[in-house]
C-alpha positions in Angstrom: 129.1 -13.2 -200.3 129.7 -15.7 -203.1 131.7 -14.9 -206.3 130.9 -11.2 -206.1 133.1 -8.2 -205.7 133.4 -8.1 -202.0 133.2 -5.1 -199.7 135.8 -4.9 -196.9 134.7 -7.1 -194.1 135.1 -6.9 -190.3 135.1 -10.7 -190.0 138.4 -12.5 -189.4 139.9 -13.8 -192.6 140.1 -17.6 -193.1 143.5 -18.4 -191.7 146.4 -19.7 -193.9 147.9 -22.8 -192.2 150.5 -23.8 -194.8 152.5 -21.8 -197.3 155.1 -23.0 -199.9 157.1 -21.9 -202.9 157.7 -25.6 -203.7 160.8 -27.0 -205.4 161.9 -26.0 -208.9 163.4 -28.1 -211.6 164.0 -26.2 -214.8 160.7 -24.6 -216.0 158.6 -26.7 -213.5 158.0 -26.0 -209.8 156.5 -28.8 -207.7 154.2 -27.0 -205.2 152.4 -30.0 -203.8 153.0 -33.8 -203.7 150.9 -36.7 -202.4 153.5 -37.2 -199.7 153.4 -33.7 -198.3 150.6 -31.1 -198.7 148.5 -33.6 -200.6 147.9 -35.4 -197.3 146.2 -32.2 -196.1 144.5 -31.0 -199.2 143.3 -34.4 -200.6 141.5 -35.0 -203.0 143.9 -32.4 -204.4 147.2 -34.3 -204.1 149.7 -32.8 -206.6 150.3 -29.4 -208.2 152.9 -28.3 -210.6 153.4 -24.7 -211.8 155.1 -24.7 -215.2 156.6 -21.5 -216.7 158.6 -21.7 -219.9 159.8 -19.0 -222.4 161.0 -19.8 -225.9 164.4 -20.8 -224.5 163.1 -23.3 -222.0 159.9 -24.6 -223.6 161.9 -27.5 -225.2 162.7 -28.8 -221.7 158.9 -29.4 -221.2 158.5 -30.9 -224.7 161.4 -33.3 -223.9 159.6 -34.9 -220.9 159.2 -38.6 -221.5 155.9 -40.5 -221.8 154.9 -41.7 -218.3 152.0 -43.7 -216.8 149.3 -42.9 -214.2 146.5 -44.7 -212.4 144.0 -43.8 -209.7 144.0 -40.1 -210.4 142.7 -37.4 -212.8 145.0 -34.7 -214.1 143.7 -31.2 -214.8 145.9 -28.9 -216.9 145.0 -25.1 -217.3 147.0 -22.3 -218.7 147.5 -18.8 -217.2 149.4 -17.6 -220.2 150.1 -18.8 -223.7 148.5 -21.6 -225.7 148.9 -25.4 -226.2 147.9 -27.4 -229.3 146.2 -30.8 -229.0 145.8 -33.3 -231.8 144.1 -36.6 -231.0 142.2 -38.8 -233.4 139.7 -39.6 -230.7 139.2 -36.0 -229.6 139.9 -33.8 -232.6 142.4 -31.0 -232.6 142.4 -27.4 -231.4 143.9 -24.9 -229.0 143.9 -24.8 -225.2 144.6 -21.2 -223.8 143.5 -19.3 -220.7 140.2 -20.7 -219.6 140.5 -24.0 -221.5 141.3 -27.3 -219.9 142.8 -30.7 -220.5 141.0 -33.3 -218.3 142.5 -36.8 -218.2 141.0 -39.4 -215.9 143.6 -42.1 -215.7 141.4 -44.6 -213.8 142.9 -48.0 -214.2 145.8 -46.8 -216.2 147.1 -44.6 -219.1 150.4 -43.4 -220.6 150.8 -39.8 -221.6 153.0 -36.7 -221.5 153.1 -35.5 -225.1 149.5 -35.1 -226.1 149.9 -31.3 -226.2 152.5 -29.1 -227.9 153.3 -25.4 -227.4 151.8 -23.0 -229.9 153.8 -20.2 -231.4 153.8 -17.9 -228.3 156.6 -16.3 -226.3 155.6 -17.9 -223.0 153.7 -20.9 -221.7 152.6 -20.8 -218.0 150.0 -22.8 -216.2 149.2 -25.5 -213.6 148.9 -29.3 -213.7 146.8 -30.7 -210.8 146.2 -34.3 -209.7 142.9 -35.3 -208.1 142.7 -38.5 -206.1 139.7 -40.5 -207.5 137.0 -42.1 -205.4 137.1 -45.9 -205.0 134.4 -46.5 -207.7 136.5 -44.7 -210.3 140.1 -45.3 -209.4 140.4 -48.5 -211.5 137.7 -47.6 -214.0 137.9 -46.7 -217.7 140.1 -43.8 -218.6 138.6 -40.6 -220.0 140.3 -37.7 -221.9 138.7 -34.4 -222.7 140.1 -31.2 -224.3 137.7 -28.3 -223.6 138.5 -25.0 -225.2 138.0 -21.7 -223.4 134.8 -20.8 -225.3 133.1 -23.9 -223.7 134.2 -23.3 -220.1 131.6 -21.1 -218.2 132.4 -18.1 -216.1 131.0 -16.8 -212.8 132.3 -13.3 -212.2 136.1 -13.3 -212.5 136.2 -17.1 -212.1 136.4 -19.7 -214.9 134.6 -22.9 -213.5 137.2 -25.5 -214.5 135.8 -28.3 -212.3 132.6 -28.5 -210.3 129.7 -26.1 -209.7 130.1 -22.5 -208.6 127.4 -19.8 -208.4 125.0 -22.3 -210.1 127.5 -22.5 -213.0 128.4 -26.0 -213.9 131.7 -27.0 -215.6 131.4 -29.5 -218.5 134.4 -31.4 -217.2 133.2 -34.9 -216.1 134.7 -34.8 -212.7 133.6 -36.5 -209.5 131.1 -34.6 -207.3 132.3 -32.6 -204.3 135.2 -30.8 -206.0 135.5 -27.2 -207.2 138.5 -25.8 -209.1 138.5 -22.3 -210.4 140.8 -20.2 -212.6 140.6 -16.5 -211.5 142.0 -13.2 -212.7 141.5 -10.1 -210.5 142.5 -6.6 -211.7 144.7 -4.4 -209.4 142.7 -3.4 -206.3 139.8 -5.8 -207.1 138.3 -7.7 -204.2 136.5 -11.0 -204.5 135.0 -13.5 -202.1 134.6 -17.2 -202.6 132.0 -19.0 -200.5 132.6 -22.8 -200.6 129.6 -25.1 -201.0 128.4 -27.0 -198.0 130.9 -29.7 -197.0 133.8 -28.2 -198.9 136.1 -27.8 -195.9 139.3 -28.2 -197.9 140.5 -24.9 -199.4 143.7 -23.7 -201.1 145.0 -21.4 -203.8 148.2 -21.0 -205.9 149.2 -17.7 -207.4 150.8 -17.6 -210.9 151.0 -13.9 -211.5 150.7 -10.6 -209.5 150.2 -10.2 -205.7 147.3 -11.1 -203.5 146.1 -10.2 -200.0 144.6 -13.5 -198.8 144.5 -12.5 -195.2 148.3 -12.3 -195.5 150.3 -11.2 -198.5 151.0 -13.6 -201.3 153.5 -13.3 -204.1 153.6 -15.0 -207.5 154.8 -18.6 -207.3 153.3 -19.3 -203.9 150.7 -21.8 -202.8 148.7 -21.6 -199.5 146.4 -24.0 -197.8 143.6 -22.6 -195.6 142.4 -23.9 -192.3 139.7 -26.5 -192.7 136.2 -25.0 -192.6 133.5 -23.6 -194.8 134.1 -19.9 -194.1 134.5 -17.6 -197.2 137.9 -16.9 -198.7 138.2 -13.2 -199.4 141.0 -12.0 -201.7 142.3 -8.7 -203.0 144.7 -8.1 -205.9 147.2 -6.0 -204.0 149.9 -5.3 -206.6 150.1 -3.2 -209.7 149.2 -6.0 -212.1 146.5 -8.6 -212.5 146.5 -11.4 -210.0 146.1 -14.7 -211.8 145.5 -17.8 -209.6 143.8 -21.2 -209.2 141.6 -22.0 -206.2 140.3 -25.3 -205.1 137.8 -26.4 -202.5 136.4 -29.9 -201.9 134.8 -32.4 -199.5 137.7 -34.1 -197.9 138.9 -37.4 -199.5 138.0 -40.1 -196.9 140.7 -42.6 -197.8 144.4 -42.9 -196.9 146.7 -42.3 -199.9 148.4 -45.4 -201.3 151.3 -44.2 -203.5 153.1 -45.6 -206.4 155.6 -43.9 -208.6 152.9 -42.3 -210.8 149.8 -43.5 -209.0 147.6 -42.7 -206.1 144.9 -45.1 -204.9 142.6 -45.7 -201.9 144.0 -49.2 -201.0 147.0 -51.4 -201.5 144.9 -53.8 -203.6 143.7 -51.0 -205.9 147.3 -49.7 -206.3 148.5 -53.2 -207.2 145.8 -53.5 -209.9 146.7 -50.1 -211.3 150.4 -50.9 -211.5 149.6 -54.2 -213.2 147.6 -52.4 -215.8 150.3 -49.8 -216.3 152.9 -52.5 -216.9 150.6 -54.2 -219.4 149.9 -50.9 -221.2 153.6 -50.2 -221.3 154.2 -53.4 -223.2 151.4 -52.6 -225.7 152.7 -49.1 -226.1 156.2 -50.4 -227.1 154.5 -52.7 -229.6 152.5 -49.9 -231.1 155.6 -48.1 -232.2 155.6 -44.4 -233.3 152.2 -42.9 -232.6 153.2 -39.3 -233.4 150.7 -37.1 -235.2 151.6 -34.8 -238.1 151.6 -31.9 -235.6 154.1 -33.7 -233.3 151.8 -34.7 -230.5 151.4 -38.2 -229.2 147.9 -39.1 -228.1 147.1 -40.5 -224.6 147.5 -44.3 -224.7 144.8 -46.2 -222.8 
């Protein structure tokens, strides 16, 4: 059964092979890095869960500008709203169901392109995707897509990819699905990965889930490789809010820089050279802050 409310099944659940609560630093918890679970879940190579109230949101706002190459970042919110303001992309609000897509390609600097709206809590995920060789040193692309423009299939917002014949507008590489899902208490739902999507994982922001084994908010699990369905039930007394990814495995070893992931040492060197060049140009550009306090992506 695919993206439907699922009846109870007698088939064995897809087995969880890795489970983590990550490592916290202030309002940010690192659930996956390219040097640990990213080696297993690639092209998904990095995942942060951020959770800030009015007292701690400034810690997120104070994060410095930083570079990337070789990856795409995908930012979604599970609660609250972020404002964007970019001369190249307009201005607006990203809330639940919206997405910031930033394909770093050959190099970008970013970190302050969105700012918290006037809300009591900001919670969400930032994901990194390892790019294929033909894109890892290509032209950067930034998109801010608001919730009204992200399609839905059952309880799932299709952030990246194609699910239940519903296509995301995010210009991501083929072979990757990334969904934002909310299940009501007691609701069951089954996700059938597309053919070839043998990588599967999920991370729970709120509530409790039965994913073949109990899951609490703040946990990430990786499922055994395969294409069997992933069947889930919201088992607590509140909505279960989570992200779920599936993909065709990334076929390359990960070559890691401080802020970069590439398919080869040569591609990494090219990305780091471009980052250094952009860093010099960024310093020469001076203060690029918008009137709303954001600083657009530099590319």
